[in-house]
N, CA, C and O atoms as a MOPAC input file, in Angstrom:
PM7 MOZYME 1SCF
protein

 N    -37.53000 1    65.04200 1    59.17200 1
 C    -38.42600 1    65.07200 1    58.03800 1
 C    -38.52400 1    66.48800 1    57.49700 1
 O    -39.61900 1    67.04800 1    57.43900 1
 N    -37.43600 1    67.06100 1    57.11200 1
 C    -37.44000 1    68.43600 1    56.65000 1
 C    -37.43800 1    68.54600 1    55.12600 1
 O    -37.31700 1    69.65300 1    54.60200 1
 N    -37.56600 1    67.44500 1    54.40700 1
 C    -37.62000 1    67.50600 1    52.94300 1
 C    -38.87400 1    68.25500 1    52.51700 1
 O    -39.84900 1    68.32200 1    53.26600 1
 N    -38.84800 1    68.81800 1    51.31200 1
 C    -40.00800 1    69.56300 1    50.82900 1
 C    -41.04100 1    68.65700 1    50.15700 1
 O    -42.10600 1    69.13000 1    49.76000 1
 N    -40.74300 1    67.37400 1    50.02600 1
 C    -41.66600 1    66.41100 1    49.42100 1
 C    -41.74900 1    65.16900 1    50.28100 1
 O    -40.76700 1    64.78800 1    50.91900 1
 N    -42.89100 1    64.54100 1    50.30600 1
 C    -43.07400 1    63.21900 1    50.90300 1
 C    -43.70900 1    62.35000 1    49.84100 1
 O    -44.60200 1    62.79000 1    49.11600 1
 N    -43.24500 1    61.11000 1    49.74900 1
 C    -43.77600 1    60.16000 1    48.78400 1
 C    -44.32000 1    58.95700 1    49.53800 1
 O    -43.65500 1    58.42300 1    50.42500 1
 N    -45.52400 1    58.53300 1    49.19000 1
 C    -46.12600 1    57.34200 1    49.79300 1
 C    -45.29900 1    56.13200 1    49.36800 1
 O    -45.05200 1    55.92600 1    48.18000 1
 N    -44.87700 1    55.33900 1    50.34400 1
 C    -44.04700 1    54.17400 1    50.05400 1
 C    -44.82500 1    53.02000 1    49.42800 1
 O    -44.22700 1    52.00800 1    49.06500 1
 N    -46.12800 1    53.14800 1    49.29500 1
 C    -46.92000 1    52.09900 1    48.65500 1
 C    -47.36100 1    52.49700 1    47.25200 1
 O    -47.13300 1    51.74900 1    46.30100 1
 N    -47.98600 1    53.65900 1    47.10700 1
 C    -48.56200 1    54.03100 1    45.80900 1
 C    -47.76500 1    55.08600 1    45.05400 1
 O    -47.99400 1    55.29600 1    43.86300 1
 N    -46.82900 1    55.75500 1    45.73200 1
 C    -46.02200 1    56.76500 1    45.06500 1
 C    -46.61400 1    58.16000 1    45.05800 1
 O    -46.00900 1    59.08400 1    44.51600 1
 N    -47.79600 1    58.33000 1    45.65600 1
 C    -48.41000 1    59.66300 1    45.72900 1
 C    -47.46000 1    60.61000 1    46.44400 1
 O    -46.81200 1    60.23500 1    47.42100 1
 N    -47.38100 1    61.85100 1    45.94700 1
 C    -46.48000 1    62.82000 1    46.54900 1
 C    -47.24700 1    63.95500 1    47.19900 1
 O    -48.30800 1    64.36800 1    46.72900 1
 N    -46.68100 1    64.44700 1    48.29400 1
 C    -47.22900 1    65.62000 1    48.97500 1
 C    -46.11300 1    66.64300 1    49.07400 1
 O    -45.02200 1    66.34500 1    49.56100 1
 N    -46.39300 1    67.84500 1    48.60900 1
 C    -45.41000 1    68.92200 1    48.69600 1
 C    -45.59400 1    69.65700 1    50.01000 1
 O    -46.71600 1    69.95200 1    50.42000 1
 N    -44.48800 1    69.94700 1    50.66200 1
 C    -44.53100 1    70.67100 1    51.92300 1
 C    -43.92800 1    72.05400 1    51.68800 1
 O    -42.73200 1    72.18900 1    51.43200 1
 N    -44.76300 1    73.06000 1    51.77800 1
 C    -44.32400 1    74.43900 1    51.60600 1
 C    -43.40000 1    74.79800 1    52.77500 1
 O    -43.68500 1    74.42800 1    53.91300 1
 N    -42.30500 1    75.50900 1    52.51500 1
 C    -41.37200 1    75.85900 1    53.59400 1
 C    -42.03100 1    76.62200 1    54.75000 1
 O    -41.57200 1    76.52700 1    55.88800 1
 N    -43.09500 1    77.37300 1    54.47100 1
 C    -43.78700 1    78.13100 1    55.51700 1
 C    -44.89000 1    77.32100 1    56.18900 1
 O    -45.52400 1    77.80000 1    57.13000 1
 N    -45.12200 1    76.11400 1    55.72200 1
 C    -46.21300 1    75.29500 1    56.22200 1
 C    -45.70900 1    74.34100 1    57.29600 1
 O    -44.60400 1    73.80800 1    57.20100 1
 N    -46.52400 1    74.13600 1    58.30500 1
 C    -46.20400 1    73.17000 1    59.35100 1
 C    -46.32100 1    71.76400 1    58.76900 1
 O    -47.28800 1    71.46500 1    58.06900 1
 N    -45.34600 1    70.89700 1    59.05200 1
 C    -45.34200 1    69.54500 1    58.47600 1
 C    -46.57900 1    68.74600 1    58.90300 1
 O    -47.07400 1    67.90500 1    58.15200 1
 N    -47.06700 1    69.01700 1    60.10900 1
 C    -48.27400 1    68.34100 1    60.58000 1
 C    -49.49400 1    68.69400 1    59.74700 1
 O    -50.35200 1    67.84500 1    59.50300 1
 N    -49.57300 1    69.94400 1    59.31200 1
 C    -50.68200 1    70.36500 1    58.45800 1
 C    -50.52800 1    69.80700 1    57.04700 1
 O    -51.50700 1    69.39400 1    56.42500 1
 N    -49.29600 1    69.79900 1    56.54900 1
 C    -49.04500 1    69.32300 1    55.18800 1
 C    -49.34400 1    67.83500 1    55.04300 1
 O    -49.81100 1    67.39400 1    53.99300 1
 N    -49.08000 1    67.06900 1    56.08300 1
 C    -49.26000 1    65.61600 1    56.00800 1
 C    -50.44100 1    65.12700 1    56.84900 1
 O    -50.46600 1    63.97400 1    57.28000 1
 N    -51.39800 1    65.98900 1    57.07600 1
 C    -52.58300 1    65.59300 1    57.84700 1
 C    -53.26100 1    64.39100 1    57.18300 1
 O    -53.56800 1    64.42100 1    55.99100 1
 N    -53.48600 1    63.35300 1    57.95300 1
 C    -54.11100 1    62.13400 1    57.43100 1
 C    -53.10500 1    61.08500 1    56.96700 1
 O    -53.48000 1    59.92900 1    56.76800 1
 N    -51.84900 1    61.45500 1    56.79100 1
 C    -50.81700 1    60.49800 1    56.40700 1
 C    -50.39300 1    59.69200 1    57.62500 1
 O    -50.58000 1    60.13000 1    58.76100 1
 N    -49.82600 1    58.52100 1    57.39200 1
 C    -49.29700 1    57.68700 1    58.46700 1
 C    -47.79100 1    57.59300 1    58.28100 1
 O    -47.31300 1    57.30900 1    57.18300 1
 N    -47.05000 1    57.82800 1    59.34300 1
 C    -45.59800 1    57.75200 1    59.31600 1
 C    -45.20200 1    56.61700 1    60.26500 1
 O    -45.51800 1    56.65300 1    61.45400 1
 N    -44.51500 1    55.62200 1    59.73400 1
 C    -44.12300 1    54.43900 1    60.49400 1
 C    -42.60600 1    54.39600 1    60.61700 1
 O    -41.89000 1    54.62400 1    59.64200 1
 N    -42.12600 1    54.10400 1    61.80800 1
 C    -40.68700 1    53.92100 1    62.01600 1
 C    -40.43200 1    52.46300 1    62.36100 1
 O    -41.14600 1    51.87500 1    63.17400 1
 N    -39.40600 1    51.87800 1    61.73700 1
 C    -39.03400 1    50.48800 1    62.00500 1
 C    -37.58900 1    50.48100 1    62.49100 1
 O    -36.68900 1    50.97200 1    61.81000 1
 N    -37.38500 1    49.92200 1    63.67100 1
 C    -36.03700 1    49.84700 1    64.23000 1
 C    -35.17500 1    48.90700 1    63.41100 1
 O    -35.59100 1    47.80200 1    63.06500 1
 N    -33.96600 1    49.36100 1    63.10500 1
 C    -33.03000 1    48.56300 1    62.31500 1
 C    -31.84600 1    48.09200 1    63.15200 1
 O    -31.23300 1    47.06900 1    62.84800 1
 N    -31.54200 1    48.80900 1    64.16000 1
 C    -30.40200 1    48.48700 1    65.00400 1
 C    -30.52600 1    49.24000 1    66.30100 1
 O    -31.57700 1    49.79800 1    66.61700 1
 N    -29.44600 1    49.25100 1    67.04900 1
 C    -29.47100 1    49.87800 1    68.36200 1
 C    -29.93500 1    51.33600 1    68.30900 1
 O    -30.79500 1    51.74200 1    69.08900 1
 N    -29.38100 1    52.10200 1    67.41400 1
 C    -29.70100 1    53.52600 1    67.34000 1
 C    -30.15200 1    53.97000 1    65.96000 1
 O    -30.03300 1    55.14800 1    65.62100 1
 N    -30.66300 1    53.05800 1    65.17100 1
 C    -31.07000 1    53.44700 1    63.82000 1
 C    -32.46500 1    52.90800 1    63.50800 1
 O    -32.90500 1    51.89900 1    64.05900 1
 N    -33.13400 1    53.60500 1    62.61800 1
 C    -34.46400 1    53.17900 1    62.20500 1
 C    -34.72400 1    53.66500 1    60.78800 1
 O    -34.11400 1    54.62100 1    60.31000 1
 N    -35.65200 1    52.97400 1    60.13100 1
 C    -36.13200 1    53.39400 1    58.81500 1
 C    -37.49500 1    54.03400 1    59.02100 1
 O    -38.26300 1    53.60600 1    59.88200 1
 N    -37.79200 1    55.04800 1    58.23900 1
 C    -39.08200 1    55.71700 1    58.33800 1
 C    -39.81200 1    55.55100 1    57.01500 1
 O    -39.22800 1    55.72400 1    55.94600 1
 N    -41.09000 1    55.21400 1    57.09600 1
 C    -41.93300 1    55.00000 1    55.92100 1
 C    -43.15000 1    55.91800 1    56.01500 1
 O    -43.68900 1    56.13700 1    57.09900 1
 N    -43.57100 1    56.44400 1    54.88500 1
 C    -44.71500 1    57.35100 1    54.82700 1
 C    -45.80600 1    56.73200 1    53.96700 1
 O    -45.53000 1    56.15600 1    52.91500 1
 N    -47.05200 1    56.85600 1    54.42600 1
 C    -48.19400 1    56.31200 1    53.70400 1
 C    -49.31700 1    57.33300 1    53.67300 1
 O    -49.63400 1    57.95800 1    54.68600 1
 N    -49.91600 1    57.49500 1    52.50300 1
 C    -50.96600 1    58.50500 1    52.34600 1
 C    -52.31300 1    58.03800 1    52.88800 1
 O    -53.21700 1    58.85300 1    53.07100 1
 N    -52.46100 1    56.72800 1    53.14800 1
 C    -53.73100 1    56.21100 1    53.65700 1
 C    -53.50600 1    54.88800 1    54.38200 1
 O    -52.44800 1    54.27000 1    54.26800 1
 N    -54.50800 1    54.47600 1    55.11600 1
 C    -54.45100 1    53.18600 1    55.80400 1
 C    -54.39700 1    52.05000 1    54.77900 1
 O    -53.73800 1    51.03600 1    55.00900 1
 N    -55.08600 1    52.21900 1    53.65300 1
 C    -55.06100 1    51.19000 1    52.60400 1
 C    -53.64400 1    50.98500 1    52.07200 1
 O    -53.22500 1    49.85200 1    51.83100 1
 N    -52.91100 1    52.07800 1    51.89100 1
 C    -51.52500 1    51.95400 1    51.41300 1
 C    -50.64600 1    51.30500 1    52.47400 1
 O    -49.77500 1    50.50200 1    52.14300 1
 N    -50.85800 1    51.63600 1    53.73700 1
 C    -50.11100 1    50.99300 1    54.81800 1
 C    -50.39100 1    49.49600 1    54.82800 1
 O    -49.47300 1    48.69000 1    54.98500 1
 N    -51.64700 1    49.12600 1    54.66300 1
 C    -52.01900 1    47.70100 1    54.63900 1
 C    -51.36500 1    46.99400 1    53.45400 1
 O    -50.84500 1    45.88900 1    53.60500 1
 N    -51.38500 1    47.60800 1    52.30000 1
 C    -50.76800 1    47.02600 1    51.10400 1
 C    -49.27600 1    46.81500 1    51.33500 1
 O    -48.75000 1    45.74700 1    51.02000 1
 N    -48.59000 1    47.81000 1    51.87700 1
 C    -47.15600 1    47.70900 1    52.13900 1
 C    -46.87700 1    46.62500 1    53.18400 1
 O    -45.93600 1    45.84600 1    53.03600 1
 N    -47.68300 1    46.57700 1    54.22400 1
 C    -47.49800 1    45.58100 1    55.28900 1
 C    -47.59900 1    44.17400 1    54.73100 1
 O    -46.81400 1    43.30300 1    55.10800 1
 N    -48.53900 1    43.93900 1    53.85100 1
 C    -48.70800 1    42.60900 1    53.26600 1
 C    -47.50500 1    42.20900 1    52.43000 1
 O    -47.20300 1    41.02100 1    52.32300 1
 N    -46.81200 1    43.16700 1    51.83600 1
 C    -45.61700 1    42.82500 1    51.05400 1
 C    -44.42400 1    42.51500 1    51.95400 1
 O    -43.43900 1    41.94200 1    51.49100 1
 N    -44.49800 1    42.88500 1    53.22800 1
 C    -43.40100 1    42.64500 1    54.16200 1
 C    -43.44800 1    41.25300 1    54.78400 1
 O    -42.46100 1    40.79700 1    55.36100 1
 N    -44.58100 1    40.58100 1    54.67200 1
 C    -44.76600 1    39.26700 1    55.27700 1
 C    -44.45200 1    38.18600 1    54.24900 1
 O    -44.96700 1    38.20300 1    53.13100 1
 N    -43.60800 1    37.25600 1    54.64300 1
 C    -43.28400 1    36.14800 1    53.73500 1
 C    -44.52300 1    35.28000 1    53.53900 1
 O    -45.23500 1    34.97500 1    54.49600 1
 N    -44.76900 1    34.89200 1    52.31000 1
 C    -45.91400 1    34.03600 1    52.02900 1
 C    -45.47600 1    32.57200 1    52.00600 1
 O    -44.34300 1    32.25200 1    51.64600 1
 N    -46.38000 1    31.71000 1    52.39100 1
 C    -46.11300 1    30.27500 1    52.36300 1
 C    -46.48300 1    29.76600 1    50.97300 1
 O    -47.60300 1    29.99200 1    50.51600 1
 N    -45.57900 1    29.09500 1    50.30700 1
 C    -45.88100 1    28.59800 1    48.95400 1
 C    -47.11000 1    27.68500 1    48.94600 1
 O    -47.28900 1    26.86200 1    49.84400 1
 N    -47.94700 1    27.84000 1    47.92800 1
 C    -49.15800 1    27.02800 1    47.80200 1
 C    -48.84700 1    25.53600 1    47.77700 1
 O    -49.60400 1    24.74200 1    48.33600 1
 N    -47.74700 1    25.14200 1    47.14000 1
 C    -47.42200 1    23.72500 1    47.04100 1
 C    -47.22700 1    23.12600 1    48.44900 1
 O    -47.58900 1    21.97500 1    48.69100 1
 N    -46.66100 1    23.90600 1    49.35800 1
 C    -46.48500 1    23.42800 1    50.72800 1
 C    -47.83300 1    23.32000 1    51.43200 1
 O    -48.10200 1    22.33000 1    52.11300 1
 N    -48.67800 1    24.32900 1    51.27300 1
 C    -49.99100 1    24.29600 1    51.91500 1
 C    -50.83300 1    23.13500 1    51.39900 1
 O    -51.52700 1    22.48200 1    52.17800 1
 N    -50.78100 1    22.87100 1    50.08900 1
 C    -51.54400 1    21.76000 1    49.50700 1
 C    -51.01200 1    20.41700 1    49.97800 1
 O    -51.78400 1    19.47200 1    50.14200 1
 N    -49.71800 1    20.31600 1    50.19600 1
 C    -49.14100 1    19.03900 1    50.64000 1
 C    -49.60500 1    18.69300 1    52.05400 1
 O    -49.66200 1    17.51500 1    52.40600 1
 N    -49.92300 1    19.65300 1    52.83800 1
 C    -50.40200 1    19.38600 1    54.19300 1
 C    -51.78000 1    18.76000 1    54.19500 1
 O    -52.06500 1    17.88900 1    55.01700 1
 N    -52.63000 1    19.18600 1    53.29300 1
 C    -53.99400 1    18.66400 1    53.26300 1
 C    -54.13000 1    17.39300 1    52.42500 1
 O    -55.10300 1    16.65700 1    52.58700 1
 N    -53.17100 1    17.12000 1    51.53200 1
 C    -53.27000 1    15.95400 1    50.64800 1
 C    -52.80100 1    14.66300 1    51.30800 1
 O    -53.27400 1    13.58700 1    50.94500 1
 N    -51.91100 1    14.74000 1    52.23900 1
 C    -51.38900 1    13.50500 1    52.83400 1
 C    -51.74800 1    13.41400 1    54.30200 1
 O    -51.41600 1    14.31100 1    55.07800 1
 N    -52.42500 1    12.33500 1    54.69800 1
 C    -52.77400 1    12.16900 1    56.11600 1
 C    -51.51800 1    11.88000 1    56.93500 1
 O    -50.52700 1    11.35100 1    56.43200 1
 N    -51.59500 1    12.23400 1    58.16800 1
 C    -50.45600 1    12.01300 1    59.07100 1
 C    -50.48700 1    10.57000 1    59.56400 1
 O    -51.46400 1    10.14400 1    60.18000 1
 N    -49.44400 1     9.83400 1    59.30200 1
 C    -49.34500 1     8.43700 1    59.73100 1
 C    -48.36100 1     8.33500 1    60.88200 1
 O    -47.15200 1     8.23800 1    60.67100 1
 N    -48.87300 1     8.35600 1    62.07700 1
 C    -48.00300 1     8.24100 1    63.24700 1
 C    -48.03800 1     6.86300 1    63.82100 1
 O    -47.36200 1     6.59000 1    64.81300 1

């Protein structure tokens, strides 16, 4: 993580990291998440807040179509 900028993967907020500044100080309060992709590889995501992490997490989960959910409650099970 030696880039001079970090961008929140949810809202796009940017944080500049001064070359003389410690990265821990520059990104204090940010959340950095790593997701394993393979045996020796991972993707890294940066979030400026817990709210942005939550927003991003919700976009990663597949949603169940409403038509399917409604069909479960509309028809009784006839066994």
